[in-house]
C-alpha positions as CSV (number, residue, x, y, z in Angstrom):
1,M,-118.0,5.1,26.0
2,L,-116.6,8.7,25.9
3,L,-113.5,9.5,23.8
4,H,-111.9,12.9,24.4
5,C,-110.3,14.0,21.1
6,T,-107.5,16.4,20.3
7,Q,-108.2,19.2,17.8
8,K,-106.1,17.3,15.2
9,L,-108.2,14.2,15.5
10,S,-111.6,16.0,15.8
11,A,-111.1,17.5,12.4
12,K,-111.3,14.0,10.9
13,L,-114.4,12.9,12.8
14,P,-118.0,13.4,11.7
15,E,-119.5,14.4,15.0
16,V,-117.6,15.8,17.9
17,S,-119.2,17.8,20.7
18,A,-117.7,21.2,21.5
19,I,-119.2,21.1,24.9
20,P,-118.0,18.5,27.5
21,L,-120.1,15.3,27.6
22,E,-121.0,13.4,30.7
23,N,-119.2,10.1,31.1
24,L,-121.8,7.3,31.7
25,S,-119.5,4.3,31.2
26,P,-118.5,2.5,34.4
27,L,-115.1,1.8,32.9
28,G,-114.3,5.5,32.4
29,S,-113.3,7.6,29.5
30,W,-110.5,7.6,27.0
31,H,-108.3,10.2,25.2
32,A,-107.3,9.9,21.5
33,N,-104.8,11.7,19.3
34,L,-103.9,11.5,15.7
35,Y,-100.2,10.7,14.8
36,R,-98.4,10.1,11.5
37,Y,-96.0,7.2,11.1
38,D,-94.5,6.5,7.7
39,R,-96.9,9.0,6.2
40,R,-99.9,7.0,7.5
41,Q,-102.6,8.2,9.8
42,C,-102.5,6.4,13.2
43,V,-104.6,6.9,16.3
44,L,-103.3,6.3,19.8
45,F,-105.9,5.9,22.5
46,C,-105.1,6.2,26.3
47,H,-107.6,5.3,29.1
48,D,-107.9,8.2,31.4
49,D,-107.5,6.3,34.7
50,S,-105.2,3.3,34.0
51,R,-103.2,4.8,31.1
52,Y,-104.0,1.7,29.1
53,C,-103.0,2.4,25.5
54,L,-104.2,1.1,22.1
55,F,-102.5,1.8,18.8
56,L,-104.5,1.7,15.5
57,P,-102.2,2.3,12.5
58,G,-103.0,3.0,8.9
59,L,-106.4,4.6,9.1
60,V,-108.1,5.9,6.0
61,K,-110.9,8.4,5.7
62,A,-113.7,5.8,5.9
63,D,-112.2,4.4,9.1
64,F,-112.7,7.8,11.0
65,A,-116.5,7.5,10.5
66,E,-116.2,4.1,12.4
67,L,-113.6,5.0,14.9
68,G,-115.8,4.2,17.9
69,R,-116.5,0.7,16.6
70,L,-112.8,0.1,15.7
71,H,-111.8,1.2,19.2
72,R,-114.3,-1.0,20.9
73,E,-113.4,-4.1,18.8
74,F,-109.7,-3.5,19.3
75,F,-110.1,-2.9,23.0
76,L,-112.0,-6.2,23.5
77,A,-109.4,-8.0,21.3
78,S,-106.6,-6.7,23.5
79,L,-108.4,-8.0,26.6
80,M,-109.0,-11.3,25.0
81,A,-105.3,-11.5,24.4
82,L,-104.8,-10.9,28.1
83,A,-107.0,-14.0,28.8
84,V,-110.0,-12.1,30.2
85,P,-112.8,-14.6,30.6
86,E,-115.3,-14.6,27.7
87,A,-118.3,-14.0,30.0
88,Q,-116.6,-10.9,31.4
89,L,-115.9,-9.6,27.8
90,K,-119.5,-10.0,26.8
91,R,-120.6,-8.1,29.9
92,L,-118.1,-5.4,29.2
93,A,-119.2,-5.1,25.6
94,M,-122.7,-4.3,26.8
95,L,-121.5,-1.8,29.4
96,L,-119.4,0.2,26.9
97,G,-122.3,1.6,25.1
98,P,-122.1,3.8,22.0
99,A,-119.0,5.9,21.3
100,Q,-119.3,9.7,21.9
101,F,-116.6,12.2,21.1
102,D,-115.8,15.6,22.7
103,L,-113.0,18.1,22.9
104,N,-112.7,18.1,26.7
105,T,-109.0,17.0,27.1
106,D,-107.0,16.6,30.3
107,R,-103.3,17.8,30.3
108,S,-102.2,14.9,32.5
109,V,-103.6,12.3,30.0
110,L,-102.3,14.2,27.0
111,G,-98.9,14.1,28.7
112,S,-99.2,10.3,29.1
113,L,-100.2,10.1,25.4
114,R,-97.0,12.0,24.5
115,T,-94.9,9.6,26.5
116,A,-96.6,6.6,25.0
117,N,-96.0,8.0,21.6
118,L,-92.3,8.3,22.3
119,D,-92.2,4.7,23.5
120,L,-94.2,3.6,20.5
121,S,-91.8,5.3,18.1
122,W,-89.0,3.1,19.7
123,L,-91.2,-0.1,19.5
124,I,-91.8,0.3,15.7
125,H,-88.7,2.3,14.6
126,D,-87.5,-0.5,12.3
127,V,-90.9,-1.6,11.0
128,H,-93.3,0.2,8.6
129,A,-96.5,1.3,10.4
130,L,-98.6,-1.0,8.2
131,D,-96.4,-4.0,8.8
132,C,-96.5,-3.8,12.6
133,N,-98.8,-6.0,14.7
134,P,-101.1,-3.4,16.3
135,L,-102.2,-5.8,19.0
136,G,-98.7,-6.8,19.9
137,V,-97.5,-3.2,20.0
138,S,-100.4,-2.2,22.2
139,L,-99.8,-5.1,24.6
140,K,-96.1,-4.1,24.8
141,L,-97.1,-0.4,25.5
142,N,-99.2,-1.6,28.4
143,Q,-96.5,-3.6,30.0
144,R,-94.4,-0.6,30.7
145,P,-94.7,1.2,34.0
146,T,-95.7,4.8,33.8
147,T,-96.4,7.7,36.1
148,V,-99.6,9.5,36.8
149,K,-99.1,12.7,38.9
150,G,-96.0,11.3,40.5
151,R,-97.3,7.9,41.2
152,W,-96.1,4.8,39.4
153,I,-98.7,2.5,37.9
154,D,-98.9,-0.6,35.7
155,P,-101.5,0.1,32.9
156,E,-102.2,-3.5,32.1
157,K,-102.7,-4.6,35.7
158,M,-104.8,-1.5,36.6
159,M,-107.1,-2.1,33.5
160,L,-107.5,-5.8,34.4
161,E,-108.3,-4.9,38.0
162,R,-110.9,-2.3,36.8
163,I,-112.6,-4.9,34.6
164,M,-112.8,-7.5,37.3
165,Q,-114.5,-4.9,39.6
166,L,-117.3,-4.6,37.0
167,Q,-118.9,-8.0,38.0
């Protein structure tokens, strides 16, 4: 699993490749950025192809060393909430592989991350970042239609289709 990090997030991570890494995951790669809500460090992930987003709030220094594992577990939990069959989740867990981080970002995905961050700020505007339900917020983020290079997509539907193709 390949995670493309922004400069701001890469400063917090132990090992980030300065040279672009090859994506070997059949699911594709992700982008991640560090944001602050209520003076807490939060990471927003965005899948490159489907624009499926995950929101992890309240990270501390020790969490950044385990960011790949946290992403993987949270991603699988979000799919479980969408009623993906358990056999498919186990297969997907094996296919994801170890997390790798690089600085090779794409402007289109970063734009989608900025839009998701704006939508996120509206979703949690009346709740402290540590009091929000990250899974519920992530699921709501993925139910909103978004555009990718002028084409409207449904992130949740697109991610589920992609997972079902992995059989």
